[in-house]
C-alpha positions as CSV (number, residue, x, y, z in Angstrom):
1,M,-2.5,-21.3,32.3
2,K,0.3,-23.4,30.6
3,I,1.8,-21.8,27.5
4,E,0.6,-24.8,25.3
5,E,-3.0,-24.2,26.4
6,L,-2.6,-20.5,25.6
7,L,-1.4,-21.3,22.1
8,Q,-3.8,-24.1,21.2
9,P,-6.8,-22.1,20.1
10,Y,-4.6,-20.0,17.8
11,N,-3.0,-23.0,16.1
12,P,-5.8,-25.3,14.9
13,W,-3.5,-27.0,12.3
14,W,-1.7,-28.7,15.2
15,D,-4.7,-31.0,15.5
16,H,-6.3,-30.8,12.1
17,G,-3.5,-30.0,9.6
18,E,-4.5,-27.9,6.7
19,E,-8.2,-28.5,7.5
20,G,-7.7,-26.1,10.4
21,L,-7.1,-23.3,7.9
22,V,-10.3,-23.9,5.9
23,E,-11.5,-20.4,6.5
24,V,-8.3,-18.7,5.2
25,P,-8.9,-17.1,1.8
26,A,-7.6,-19.1,-1.2
27,F,-6.6,-15.9,-3.0
28,E,-3.0,-14.9,-2.3
29,R,-1.6,-11.4,-2.9
30,P,1.6,-11.3,-5.0
31,V,3.6,-10.0,-2.0
32,L,3.2,-13.4,-0.3
33,D,5.8,-15.0,-2.7
34,S,8.4,-12.4,-1.6
35,I,7.7,-13.0,2.1
36,I,8.0,-16.7,1.6
37,Q,11.3,-16.3,-0.1
38,D,12.6,-14.1,2.7
39,V,11.4,-16.5,5.4
40,R,13.6,-19.1,3.7
41,T,16.7,-17.0,3.0
42,L,17.0,-13.9,5.1
43,P,18.5,-13.9,8.6
44,Q,16.4,-10.9,9.6
45,A,13.0,-10.9,11.2
46,L,10.1,-9.8,9.0
47,S,7.4,-7.3,9.8
48,I,4.1,-6.6,8.1
49,T,2.7,-3.2,8.7
50,G,-0.1,-1.2,7.2
51,P,-3.7,0.1,7.7
52,R,-6.3,-1.6,9.7
53,R,-8.2,-4.5,8.0
54,V,-6.0,-4.7,5.0
55,G,-5.2,-8.4,5.3
56,K,-2.1,-8.7,7.5
57,T,-3.5,-11.5,9.6
58,T,-4.6,-13.3,6.5
59,L,-1.0,-13.1,5.1
60,L,0.3,-14.7,8.3
61,R,-2.1,-17.6,8.1
62,Q,-1.4,-18.1,4.4
63,L,2.3,-18.4,5.4
64,V,1.3,-21.3,7.7
65,R,-0.7,-22.9,4.9
66,H,2.2,-22.6,2.5
67,F,4.7,-24.3,4.8
68,L,2.2,-27.0,5.8
69,R,2.0,-27.8,2.1
70,Q,5.8,-27.9,2.1
71,K,5.6,-30.7,4.7
72,W,7.0,-28.6,7.6
73,S,6.2,-30.4,10.9
74,L,3.1,-28.9,12.6
75,D,4.8,-27.8,15.8
76,R,7.4,-25.7,13.8
77,L,4.5,-23.4,12.8
78,V,3.3,-21.2,15.7
79,Y,0.9,-18.3,15.6
80,Y,-0.1,-16.1,18.5
81,S,-1.9,-12.8,18.7
82,L,-0.8,-10.4,21.4
83,D,-4.3,-9.0,21.4
84,D,-5.3,-12.1,23.3
85,P,-7.6,-11.1,26.3
86,A,-5.8,-13.8,28.4
87,L,-2.7,-11.6,28.5
88,F,-4.7,-8.9,30.3
89,R,-6.1,-10.9,33.1
90,P,-5.3,-9.9,36.7
91,G,-2.0,-11.4,37.8
92,V,-0.8,-12.2,34.2
93,E,2.5,-10.7,33.3
94,P,2.8,-10.6,29.5
95,G,6.6,-10.5,29.6
96,E,6.6,-13.8,31.5
97,V,4.3,-15.3,28.9
98,I,6.7,-14.3,26.1
99,E,9.7,-15.8,28.1
100,S,7.8,-19.1,28.5
101,L,6.9,-19.1,24.8
102,M,10.6,-18.7,23.8
103,V,11.7,-21.5,26.1
104,L,9.0,-23.8,24.6
105,L,10.0,-23.0,21.0
106,R,13.7,-23.4,21.7
107,K,12.9,-27.0,22.8
108,R,10.7,-27.6,19.8
109,A,13.2,-26.4,17.2
110,G,15.9,-29.0,17.5
111,R,18.1,-28.5,14.5
112,Q,15.5,-26.6,12.5
113,K,14.0,-23.1,13.1
114,V,10.5,-22.6,14.3
115,L,8.4,-20.0,12.4
116,L,6.8,-17.7,15.0
117,L,4.1,-15.4,13.7
118,L,3.3,-12.7,16.3
119,D,0.2,-10.7,15.4
120,E,-0.7,-7.2,16.9
121,V,2.8,-6.8,18.5
122,Q,2.1,-3.2,19.5
123,R,-0.2,-4.5,22.2
124,L,2.9,-5.8,24.1
125,E,4.7,-3.0,25.9
126,R,8.3,-2.7,24.8
127,W,7.9,-5.6,22.5
128,E,10.9,-4.6,20.5
129,L,13.2,-5.4,23.5
130,F,12.0,-9.0,23.6
131,L,12.5,-9.4,19.8
132,K,16.0,-7.8,20.0
133,K,17.0,-10.1,22.9
134,Y,16.0,-13.4,21.3
135,Y,17.3,-12.3,17.9
136,D,20.7,-11.4,19.3
137,L,20.8,-14.6,21.3
138,N,20.4,-16.5,18.0
139,Y,17.4,-18.4,19.2
140,P,16.3,-21.0,16.5
141,I,13.2,-18.9,15.7
142,K,12.2,-17.0,12.5
143,F,10.1,-14.1,13.7
144,V,7.4,-12.6,11.5
145,I,5.4,-9.9,13.2
146,S,2.5,-7.7,12.3
147,C,1.3,-4.3,13.5
148,S,-2.1,-2.8,12.7
149,A,-1.9,0.2,15.0
150,S,-0.9,3.6,13.7
151,S,2.6,3.6,12.1
152,P,4.0,6.3,14.5
153,I,3.7,3.9,17.4
154,F,5.4,1.1,15.4
155,K,8.1,3.3,13.9
156,K,9.2,4.7,17.2
157,S,9.4,1.2,18.7
158,R,11.5,-0.1,15.9
159,E,14.4,2.3,16.4
160,S,16.4,-0.2,18.4
161,L,15.9,-3.0,15.7
162,L,17.8,-1.4,12.9
163,G,19.3,-4.1,10.7
164,R,17.3,-6.8,12.4
165,V,13.9,-6.4,10.7
166,K,12.9,-6.1,7.1
167,D,9.5,-4.4,6.7
168,Y,6.7,-5.1,4.3
169,H,4.3,-2.2,4.2
170,L,1.0,-3.6,3.1
171,L,-1.4,-1.1,1.5
172,P,-5.0,-1.7,0.3
173,F,-5.4,-3.9,-2.8
174,S,-4.2,-2.2,-6.0
175,F,-6.4,-2.3,-9.0
176,R,-4.2,-5.0,-10.5
177,E,-4.7,-7.1,-7.3
178,F,-8.4,-6.4,-7.3
179,L,-8.7,-7.7,-10.8
180,L,-6.6,-10.7,-10.1
181,F,-9.0,-11.5,-7.3
182,R,-12.0,-11.1,-9.5
183,L,-10.6,-13.2,-12.3
184,Q,-9.7,-16.2,-10.2
185,G,-10.0,-19.4,-12.4
186,D,-9.9,-17.6,-15.7
187,E,-6.5,-18.9,-16.8
188,E,-6.6,-17.1,-20.2
189,L,-7.0,-13.6,-18.7
190,L,-4.7,-14.3,-15.8
191,G,-2.0,-15.3,-18.3
192,E,-2.5,-12.1,-20.3
193,M,-2.3,-10.1,-17.1
194,K,1.0,-11.8,-16.2
195,A,2.4,-10.9,-19.7
196,V,1.3,-7.2,-19.1
197,L,3.1,-7.2,-15.8
198,E,6.2,-8.6,-17.4
199,T,6.1,-5.8,-20.0
200,G,6.0,-3.3,-17.1
201,Q,9.0,-5.0,-15.5
202,T,10.8,-4.7,-18.7
203,L,10.0,-1.0,-18.8
204,M,11.3,-0.6,-15.3
205,G,14.5,-2.4,-16.1
206,M,15.0,-0.3,-19.2
207,L,14.5,3.0,-17.2
208,A,17.1,1.8,-14.7
209,G,19.6,0.7,-17.3
210,D,22.0,2.2,-19.7
211,P,21.3,5.9,-20.2
212,K,22.4,5.6,-23.9
213,H,19.3,3.5,-24.6
214,L,16.6,5.5,-22.9
215,N,13.6,5.3,-25.3
216,L,10.2,3.9,-24.6
217,K,9.9,2.9,-28.2
218,S,12.3,0.1,-27.6
219,V,9.7,-1.7,-25.4
220,A,6.8,-3.4,-27.0
221,L,3.5,-2.4,-25.3
222,P,0.7,-4.4,-27.0
223,A,-2.9,-3.4,-26.5
224,L,-5.1,-5.4,-24.1
225,S,-7.3,-8.0,-25.8
226,S,-11.0,-7.1,-26.2
227,K,-11.9,-9.6,-23.4
228,L,-9.4,-8.3,-20.9
229,W,-10.3,-4.7,-21.7
230,E,-14.0,-5.3,-21.1
231,M,-13.4,-7.1,-17.8
232,A,-10.9,-4.5,-16.6
233,S,-13.2,-1.6,-17.5
234,A,-16.2,-3.2,-15.8
235,F,-14.3,-4.0,-12.6
236,F,-12.5,-0.6,-12.7
237,H,-15.7,1.3,-11.7
238,Q,-16.4,-1.2,-8.9
239,Y,-12.9,-0.6,-7.6
240,I,-13.4,3.2,-7.7
241,R,-16.4,2.8,-5.5
242,E,-15.3,0.1,-3.1
243,G,-11.5,0.5,-2.9
244,G,-8.9,-2.0,-1.9
245,F,-10.2,-3.3,1.5
246,P,-11.4,-6.8,0.9
247,E,-13.9,-7.0,3.8
248,V,-15.9,-4.2,2.1
249,W,-16.5,-6.3,-1.0
250,R,-18.6,-8.8,1.0
251,L,-21.0,-6.3,2.3
252,T,-24.3,-6.1,0.4
253,T,-25.4,-2.5,0.5
254,W,-23.7,0.8,-0.3
255,E,-24.6,2.2,3.1
256,Q,-22.9,-0.8,4.8
257,K,-19.8,-0.3,2.7
258,I,-19.3,3.4,3.5
259,D,-20.2,2.9,7.2
260,Y,-17.5,0.2,7.4
261,L,-14.8,2.3,5.7
262,F,-15.5,5.4,7.8
263,D,-15.7,3.5,11.1
264,N,-12.6,1.3,10.6
265,Q,-10.3,3.3,8.4
266,V,-10.9,6.9,9.4
267,K,-12.7,7.2,12.7
268,K,-10.7,4.6,14.6
269,V,-7.4,5.9,13.2
270,I,-8.1,9.5,14.1
271,Y,-9.9,9.0,17.4
272,E,-8.0,6.0,18.7
273,D,-4.7,5.3,17.1
274,L,-3.5,8.9,16.7
275,V,-5.0,10.1,20.0
276,L,-2.9,7.4,21.6
277,A,0.2,8.0,19.5
278,A,0.3,11.8,19.6
279,Q,-1.8,12.4,22.7
280,F,-4.2,14.7,20.8
281,R,-6.5,16.8,22.9
282,K,-8.5,18.0,19.9
283,P,-8.9,15.2,17.4
284,E,-11.8,17.1,15.8
285,Q,-9.2,19.6,14.4
286,L,-7.3,16.7,12.8
287,K,-10.5,15.4,11.3
288,R,-11.2,18.9,9.9
289,F,-7.8,19.1,8.4
290,Y,-8.2,15.7,6.8
291,L,-11.6,16.7,5.4
292,S,-10.0,19.7,3.7
293,L,-7.6,17.4,1.9
294,L,-10.4,15.1,0.7
295,E,-12.2,17.7,-1.3
296,K,-10.1,17.7,-4.4
297,P,-7.4,15.0,-4.5
298,G,-4.4,16.2,-6.5
299,R,-5.0,19.9,-6.1
300,E,-2.0,22.2,-5.4
301,V,-2.2,23.7,-1.9
302,N,-0.2,25.6,0.5
303,L,-0.3,24.6,4.2
304,S,-0.8,28.3,5.3
305,S,-3.9,28.5,3.0
306,I,-5.2,25.3,4.5
307,A,-4.7,26.6,8.0
308,N,-6.7,29.7,7.0
309,E,-9.5,27.6,5.4
310,T,-9.8,25.3,8.4
311,Q,-9.1,27.9,11.1
312,I,-6.4,25.7,12.5
313,D,-3.0,27.1,13.6
314,V,-0.4,26.6,10.9
315,Q,1.9,25.0,13.4
316,Q,-0.7,22.4,14.2
317,V,-1.2,21.7,10.5
318,E,2.5,21.1,10.2
319,K,2.2,18.5,12.9
320,Y,-0.9,16.8,11.5
321,L,0.5,16.2,8.0
322,P,3.2,13.6,8.8
323,L,0.8,11.8,11.1
324,L,-1.9,11.5,8.4
325,E,0.8,10.2,6.1
326,M,2.3,7.7,8.5
327,T,-1.1,6.3,9.1
328,D,-1.8,5.8,5.4
329,L,-4.6,8.2,5.1
330,V,-2.9,10.6,2.7
331,A,0.4,11.1,0.8
332,H,1.9,14.1,-1.0
333,V,4.2,15.1,-3.8
334,E,6.1,18.3,-4.1
335,K,7.0,20.7,-6.9
336,F,9.7,19.6,-9.3
337,R,13.3,20.3,-8.7
338,K,16.3,18.6,-10.3
339,S,17.7,17.2,-7.1
340,P,16.2,13.9,-5.8
341,L,16.9,15.1,-2.3
342,R,13.5,15.6,-0.6
343,V,13.3,18.6,1.7
344,R,9.7,19.9,1.9
345,R,9.1,23.5,1.0
346,G,6.5,25.5,-0.9
347,N,3.2,24.1,-2.3
348,L,2.2,20.4,-2.2
349,K,-0.3,18.1,-3.9
350,F,-2.2,15.6,-1.8
351,Y,-3.5,12.2,-2.7
352,L,-5.5,9.5,-0.9
353,V,-4.1,6.0,-0.2
354,D,-7.5,4.6,-1.1
355,L,-10.2,6.6,-2.9
356,A,-13.0,4.7,-1.2
357,L,-12.2,6.5,2.0
358,R,-13.2,9.8,0.3
359,N,-16.5,8.2,-0.8
360,A,-17.1,7.1,2.8
361,V,-16.2,10.3,4.6
362,L,-18.1,12.5,2.2
363,R,-21.0,10.0,2.0
364,L,-21.0,10.1,-1.8
365,R,-23.6,8.3,-3.8
366,E,-22.9,4.9,-5.4
367,D,-23.0,6.4,-8.9
368,I,-19.9,8.6,-8.2
369,T,-18.3,7.2,-11.4
370,L,-20.8,9.2,-13.5
371,D,-19.3,12.5,-12.3
372,T,-16.8,13.5,-14.9
373,E,-14.9,16.0,-12.8
374,T,-14.5,13.6,-9.9
375,M,-13.3,10.8,-12.1
376,G,-10.6,13.1,-13.4
377,Y,-9.3,13.6,-9.8
378,Y,-9.6,9.9,-9.1
379,A,-7.7,8.9,-12.3
380,E,-4.8,11.1,-11.3
381,N,-4.9,9.7,-7.7
382,L,-4.7,6.1,-9.0
383,V,-1.7,6.9,-11.2
384,F,0.0,8.4,-8.2
385,N,-0.6,5.3,-6.1
386,A,0.9,3.1,-8.8
387,L,4.0,5.3,-9.3
388,R,4.8,5.7,-5.6
389,K,5.2,1.9,-5.4
390,W,7.0,1.5,-8.7
391,R,10.5,0.3,-8.0
392,G,11.8,2.4,-10.9
393,T,10.9,5.6,-9.1
394,V,13.8,7.3,-7.4
395,A,11.7,10.4,-6.6
396,L,8.3,11.7,-7.7
397,D,7.3,15.4,-8.3
398,Y,4.7,17.5,-10.1
399,Y,5.8,20.3,-12.5
400,R,4.3,23.7,-12.8
401,D,5.6,26.9,-14.4
402,R,3.8,30.0,-15.8
403,S,2.8,28.1,-19.0
404,G,1.2,25.1,-17.4
405,E,1.5,21.9,-15.3
406,I,2.6,18.3,-15.7
407,D,0.9,15.9,-13.3
408,F,4.0,13.7,-12.5
409,I,7.7,13.8,-13.1
410,V,9.3,10.5,-12.3
411,H,13.0,10.7,-11.5
412,T,14.3,7.4,-13.0
413,R,17.9,8.3,-12.0
414,P,19.6,11.6,-11.2
415,H,18.8,14.2,-13.9
416,V,16.8,11.8,-16.1
417,Y,13.0,12.1,-16.0
418,L,9.9,10.5,-17.2
419,P,7.0,13.0,-17.5
420,I,3.5,11.5,-17.1
421,E,0.3,13.5,-17.8
422,V,-3.2,12.2,-16.9
423,K,-5.9,13.1,-19.4
424,Y,-8.9,11.0,-18.4
425,R,-11.3,12.5,-20.9
426,E,-13.0,11.8,-24.2
427,S,-10.6,13.8,-26.4
428,I,-7.1,15.2,-25.9
429,Q,-6.0,18.4,-27.6
430,D,-2.6,19.4,-28.8
431,Q,-2.4,22.3,-26.3
432,D,-3.0,19.9,-23.4
433,L,0.5,18.5,-24.0
434,R,2.5,21.7,-24.5
435,P,3.9,21.7,-21.0
436,M,5.4,18.2,-21.6
437,R,7.0,19.3,-24.8
438,R,8.5,22.4,-23.2
439,F,9.8,20.3,-20.3
440,G,11.4,17.8,-22.7
441,K,13.3,20.7,-24.3
442,R,14.7,21.9,-21.0
443,F,15.5,18.6,-19.3
444,R,16.7,15.1,-20.2
445,T,13.6,13.0,-20.5
446,V,12.5,9.4,-21.4
447,N,9.9,10.3,-24.0
448,G,6.6,10.7,-22.0
449,I,3.4,8.9,-21.1
450,V,-0.1,10.3,-21.5
451,V,-2.6,8.3,-19.4
452,T,-6.0,8.3,-21.2
453,K,-9.6,7.1,-20.9
454,Q,-10.6,5.4,-24.1
455,R,-9.4,2.1,-25.4
456,D,-8.6,3.6,-28.8
457,Q,-6.4,6.3,-27.2
458,F,-3.5,3.9,-27.3
459,G,-0.1,3.9,-28.9
460,W,2.5,6.4,-30.1
461,Q,1.3,9.8,-31.2
462,E,4.4,11.8,-32.2
463,E,6.7,11.8,-29.2
464,F,4.4,10.5,-26.5
465,F,2.9,7.1,-25.7
466,Y,-0.9,7.1,-25.0
467,L,-1.9,4.5,-22.5
468,P,-5.5,3.9,-21.2
469,L,-5.7,4.1,-17.4
470,P,-6.8,0.4,-16.7
471,H,-3.9,-0.8,-18.9
472,F,-1.5,1.6,-17.1
473,L,-2.5,0.3,-13.7
474,L,-1.9,-3.4,-14.8
475,L,1.7,-2.6,-15.5
476,F,2.5,-2.4,-11.8
477,D,2.7,-5.1,-9.1
């Protein structure tokens, strides 16, 4: 088969222009703007990694649509999936196909670069050597690649590409992105959400600025309008149930949704991706370990105690943890220490990258949002997911001493901290915040934030700023 014949089905815009992309979703995640800017300005290749079915291929096709609208010539926009069955026919040498592709694109480029979008690159053995070769030879090609296999495979392959690739790690939709998706066409509310985000960016800039001006009171944080609050509150409960995987939202029944999540985001990762990456002989043990972490997101645990609970050797538990984190099933924080240097020791707290995975694995009922205790765990988990992506976070810990606990300590710079406590409940008592007050007397802090439940639990109350959870989540990109 000639290389043009191989590419043709994957590039319908060659014959039909933008009409060939009619099935590509209209909604564009905010990260797309950053990728477009990097395609235009950065010399490096770009990679898009992340969990299965999170929207990586959609992003690649939206890149094509954008540059079509910018009047790029059709043959300068080339997409190919290395998951193509044609590459695995008898007698086909994938490496020779790639060589032919590079020759073709070099001819097409002329004085301008071709944008080459390679999907599922992990399916090509030693793909990184091909990329390194043509990057170093200064071929007139801008590479954008994606990988949907487990991160350990991809990370190991990228070691020879240091300095040549900028990575975008795509996670499930945040609550802010979920709400942007749901409010498409409502320019009034979208405008207010933009203003809320700009307030969050101002806050980030202040925390990274002059230490002499560290005070949250210098940033105006207006309450959400009644209309935005009502919409955010309504969709918040749907987000808690269904999570940030867009294909789930189109399914019609609760059973279909949880079956999809379990099959695609848990079962395939543990029984396929990680078995391949780590050559596990007992994936059931890994699943048992993962289940133990799902029970109470945010609980403080010790790996030795988990080993005893699950009857798995502690050395195996030590191996499982980084694999679950690299494949975006869980993440952890450690107990506070003043140094931002991260060297794991002692107890940990675990959180889920997407709460809908817990709903799926534990086969929870659709009315999970009515469970007060569970919603407390989920609120804390959502705050963690926002903070770990916040550009103002140098490091993130939790704090515990004999007198109590603080959910999160954000290191905004060395030895300057922002304490955040999550109190997703009807009322908050003075004694609930005593650990934050004691922490503020011992360390240099930037006031403190209490994440709350009710709309009227908003604003300054003595030294802390009260911020309802939906509003807090809209501050972050």
